[in-house]
C-alpha positions in Angstrom: 85.8 97.0 89.6 85.1 94.7 93.0 85.4 91.1 92.5 88.5 91.7 90.3 92.1 91.1 91.7 94.3 94.2 92.6 96.5 93.3 89.6 93.6 92.7 86.6 92.5 96.3 88.2 95.8 97.8 87.5 96.1 95.8 83.9 92.5 96.8 82.3 93.0 100.3 83.8 96.4 101.0 82.1 94.9 99.2 78.9 91.8 101.9 79.2 94.2 104.4 80.2 95.7 107.6 77.6 98.8 108.0 79.2 100.0 106.2 82.1 102.4 108.4 84.3 105.5 107.3 86.4 107.0 108.7 89.2 109.9 107.5 89.5 112.6 106.6 92.2 113.8 103.8 94.2 110.5 103.1 95.5 109.6 103.1 92.8 112.0 100.2 91.2 111.1 98.3 94.8 107.2 97.4 94.6 105.9 94.7 93.1 102.7 96.2 91.9 104.5 99.4 90.4 107.0 97.1 88.4 103.9 94.7 86.8 102.3 98.1 86.2 105.6 99.8 84.2 105.9 96.0 82.6 102.1 96.2 81.8 102.6 99.5 80.0 106.4 98.4 78.3 103.3 95.8 76.7 101.3 98.6 75.7 103.8 101.0 74.3 105.5 97.8 72.1 101.6 96.5 70.7 100.2 100.6 70.3 103.0 102.3 69.6 101.7 105.3 70.7 102.9 108.0 73.0 101.4 106.0 76.5 103.9 106.0 78.7 105.5 108.6 80.4 108.3 108.4 82.9 109.1 111.1 85.5 111.8 110.7 87.9 111.5 112.4 90.6 114.6 111.0 92.3 118.3 109.3 91.2 117.9 105.6 90.0 118.6 105.9 85.7 120.7 103.2 87.2 117.8 100.9 87.8 116.1 102.1 84.5 115.3 98.6 82.2 115.7 98.8 79.0 112.6 99.2 77.7 112.1 102.6 79.1 115.7 104.0 79.1 115.2 104.6 75.4 112.3 107.0 76.3 112.9 110.6 77.0 112.2 110.9 80.9 110.9 114.0 82.3 113.9 115.5 85.5 111.8 116.5 88.4 113.9 115.8 90.5 114.3 119.7 91.4 110.9 120.3 91.2 109.2 121.5 94.0 105.5 120.0 94.2 103.4 123.0 92.5 105.7 122.6 90.0 105.2 118.9 89.5 101.6 119.2 89.8 101.0 122.0 87.4 103.5 119.8 84.9 101.4 116.5 85.2 98.4 118.6 84.6 99.7 120.0 81.1 101.2 116.5 80.4 97.8 115.0 80.9 95.7 117.6 78.9 94.1 118.7 82.4 93.2 122.1 83.7 95.3 122.8 86.9 91.9 123.9 88.7 90.6 120.5 88.6 93.4 119.4 90.4 92.0 118.5 93.7 94.8 119.2 96.4 93.0 117.6 99.2 94.3 114.3 97.5 97.2 112.5 98.3 98.5 109.2 96.6 100.0 106.7 99.0 103.5 104.8 97.7 103.1 102.0 99.4 102.1 98.6 98.1 98.1 98.1 98.5 97.3 95.5 101.4 96.0 92.3 99.6 
């Protein structure tokens, strides 16, 4: 939403989401934005007691997992190729694979403030 801070938009969108997928890697845990998203999602998980948080392990980082998500079952995607990961992500979200726009890209860097 224009006019809101990035963090306000992150929190609003997580609050309005049915599921939040986290692509876990060492880089994820180095990002203050990712950690804020994770914290907001964990608070939602505890408050609603729903299965709204879906951790997906992309690269080895199990030693960095916070206590709150260590107890959650995660998808181990370390050996998956990109197509397999896209398919299973679509399955988790209940979104048909044909709806996936392969020209979309996701930045792993933090947004500029």
